[in-house]
ZAGUTI-415357 format. One record per residue (C-alpha): residue number from 1; x, y, z. Coordinates in nm, 2 decimals. Example, Ala and Ser with C-alpha at 12.3 -4.5 7.8 and 13.67 -1.06 7.14 Angstrom:
<recs>
  pos       x       y       z
    1    1.23   -0.45    0.78
    2    1.37   -0.11    0.71
</recs>
This chain:
<recs>
  pos       x       y       z
    1    3.32    4.52   -1.00
    2    3.63    4.42   -0.81
    3    3.58    4.14   -0.56
    4    3.69    4.20   -0.20
    5    3.84    3.90   -0.04
    6    3.79    3.89    0.34
    7    4.07    3.74    0.55
    8    3.94    3.50    0.81
    9    3.99    3.62    1.17
   10    4.20    3.32    1.26
   11    4.44    3.38    0.97
   12    4.47    3.75    1.06
   13    4.54    3.66    1.42
   14    4.82    3.42    1.31
   15    4.98    3.70    1.09
   16    4.97    3.95    1.37
   17    5.12    3.70    1.62
   18    5.40    3.63    1.37
   19    5.48    4.00    1.33
   20    5.48    4.06    1.70
   21    5.69    3.75    1.77
   22    5.94    3.86    1.50
   23    5.97    4.21    1.65
   24    6.02    4.07    2.00
   25    6.29    3.83    1.88
   26    6.47    4.12    1.70
   27    6.45    4.34    2.02
   28    6.57    4.05    2.23
   29    6.86    3.98    2.00
   30    6.95    4.35    2.00
   31    6.93    4.36    2.38
   32    7.16    4.06    2.42
   33    7.43    4.16    2.16
   34    7.78    4.19    2.29
   35    8.10    4.38    2.19
   36    8.45    4.26    2.18
   37    8.70    4.40    2.43
   38    9.06    4.29    2.35
   39    9.38    4.35    2.55
   40    9.73    4.36    2.40
   41    9.98    4.35    2.69
   42   10.33    4.44    2.56
   43   10.46    4.54    2.90
   44   10.68    4.35    3.14
   45   10.41    4.32    3.41
   46   10.07    4.15    3.43
   47    9.77    4.36    3.34
   48    9.45    4.35    3.55
   49    9.11    4.50    3.45
   50    8.79    4.48    3.66
   51    8.47    4.62    3.50
   52    8.14    4.70    3.68
   53    7.84    4.80    3.47
   54    7.47    4.88    3.50
   55    7.25    4.58    3.55
   56    7.51    4.40    3.76
   57    7.74    4.31    3.47
   58    8.09    4.24    3.60
   59    8.40    4.12    3.40
   60    8.76    4.05    3.49
   61    9.06    4.03    3.26
   62    9.39    3.92    3.39
   63    9.65    3.93    3.11
   64   10.01    3.81    3.18
   65   10.31    4.00    3.05
   66   10.37    3.99    2.67
   67   10.04    3.81    2.60
   68    9.69    3.91    2.47
   69    9.33    3.82    2.56
   70    8.97    3.92    2.49
   71    8.63    3.92    2.65
   72    8.28    3.98    2.51
   73    8.08    4.23    2.71
   74    7.74    4.39    2.70
   75    7.77    4.74    2.55
   76    7.75    5.04    2.78
   77    7.95    5.25    3.02
   78    8.15    5.08    3.29
   79    8.34    5.17    3.60
   80    8.68    5.02    3.60
   81    8.98    4.94    3.82
   82    9.30    4.85    3.64
   83    9.65    4.77    3.73
   84    9.94    4.82    3.49
   85   10.31    4.86    3.54
   86   10.26    4.80    3.91
   87   10.03    5.11    3.93
   88    9.65    5.13    3.96
   89    9.38    5.35    3.83
   90    9.00    5.40    3.88
   91    8.77    5.55    3.62
   92    8.49    5.50    3.37
   93    8.51    5.34    3.02
   94    8.27    5.37    2.73
   95    8.23    5.02    2.58
   96    7.93    5.09    2.36
   97    8.14    4.97    2.07
   98    8.44    4.73    2.04
   99    8.77    4.84    2.19
  100    9.13    4.72    2.20
  101    9.33    4.81    2.50
  102    9.70    4.85    2.44
  103    9.95    4.81    2.73
  104   10.29    4.93    2.60
  105   10.62    4.87    2.76
  106   10.62    5.05    3.09
  107   10.73    5.41    3.04
  108   10.64    5.40    2.67
  109   10.34    5.48    2.45
  110   10.13    5.28    2.21
  111   10.20    5.41    1.87
  112   10.07    5.36    1.52
  113    9.70    5.34    1.57
  114    9.52    5.60    1.35
  115    9.17    5.52    1.46
  116    9.17    5.63    1.83
  117    8.79    5.56    1.85
  118    8.86    5.18    1.90
  119    9.20    5.19    2.06
  120    9.29    5.28    2.43
  121    9.65    5.35    2.53
  122    9.68    5.25    2.90
  123    9.98    5.48    2.92
  124    9.74    5.78    2.89
  125    9.55    5.65    3.19
  126    9.81    5.51    3.43
  127   10.09    5.74    3.31
  128   10.41    5.56    3.41
  129   10.73    5.73    3.30
  130   11.08    5.58    3.28
  131   11.33    5.80    3.46
  132   11.71    5.78    3.53
  133   11.88    5.83    3.86
  134   12.25    5.91    3.85
  135   12.49    5.90    4.14
  136   12.74    6.19    4.10
  137   12.85    6.20    4.47
  138   13.16    5.99    4.41
  139   13.07    5.75    4.69
  140   12.82    5.47    4.78
  141   12.48    5.61    4.83
  142   12.14    5.48    4.95
  143   11.86    5.70    4.83
  144   11.50    5.69    4.96
  145   11.23    5.81    4.71
  146   10.87    5.83    4.82
  147   10.52    5.97    4.79
  148   10.22    5.92    5.01
  149   10.13    5.61    4.82
  150   10.46    5.44    4.73
  151   10.83    5.43    4.82
  152   11.16    5.31    4.68
  153   11.50    5.25    4.84
  154   11.79    5.22    4.60
  155   12.16    5.16    4.65
  156   12.42    5.32    4.42
  157   12.79    5.27    4.37
  158   13.00    5.57    4.27
  159   12.90    5.68    3.91
  160   12.62    5.43    3.88
  161   12.30    5.51    3.69
  162   11.97    5.33    3.73
  163   11.64    5.34    3.55
  164   11.31    5.34    3.74
  165   10.94    5.34    3.65
  166   10.76    5.62    3.83
  167   10.41    5.76    3.81
  168   10.35    6.09    3.64
  169   10.04    6.26    3.76
  170    9.96    6.63    3.80
  171   10.03    6.75    4.16
  172   10.24    6.44    4.25
  173   10.60    6.50    4.35
  174   10.85    6.25    4.49
  175   11.05    6.34    4.80
  176   11.40    6.21    4.79
  177   11.67    6.19    5.06
  178   12.02    6.04    5.10
  179   12.32    6.08    5.32
  180   12.65    6.15    5.14
  181   12.95    6.38    5.11
  182   13.08    6.36    5.47
  183   12.76    6.25    5.63
  184   12.54    6.53    5.51
  185   12.17    6.47    5.47
  186   12.05    6.58    5.12
  187   11.68    6.60    5.04
  188   11.45    6.76    4.79
  189   11.15    6.71    4.55
  190   11.15    6.55    4.21
  191   10.88    6.55    3.95
  192   10.94    6.26    3.71
  193   11.00    6.36    3.36
  194   11.13    6.16    3.07
  195   11.50    6.26    2.99
  196   11.52    6.47    3.30
  197   11.73    6.26    3.54
  198   11.74    6.28    3.91
  199   12.11    6.36    3.99
  200   12.25    6.27    4.33
  201   12.51    6.53    4.41
  202   12.69    6.68    4.71
  203   12.53    7.00    4.83
</recs>
């Protein structure tokens, strides 16, 4: 007959306590794990990112032009406010896994990243576009370019061209106006598109 060995109650209590403690330690370790958030700023302007998450988690990343930085954050979804290329954007960001934020040269795009799951191109969020303004009036011109949120005043000599970073968002058009060609006021609307210049001409 096989002998049954009884485990003393004190030993059994110790074993159960050890199992519960180990499970609690694993749960705590899982709850406090963090993910890496990296920023590669290749633009000519500083990049600012402010994150606000559930549970009161807040993080700030301020990355100077042509530098990089990283932060370790608790995984989850965050509301964000960012500034890039002198423009700002609000939104939400899923940081349940590690991410690298790429800030390309203003007016450009971050290229060459096959795994889009872990790469964020700021140009798809802020959407700056590099445009060219050409003075074809044959005289000195000061042009005023504006939206409800921003404005630019630029002076041109005859035949001069100038590049400018503008925001490209659906429904946003820039109003331009200038005086030229015998004192005539010229005005109109311009939707910024790459390789579609704004030409200043006589009416």
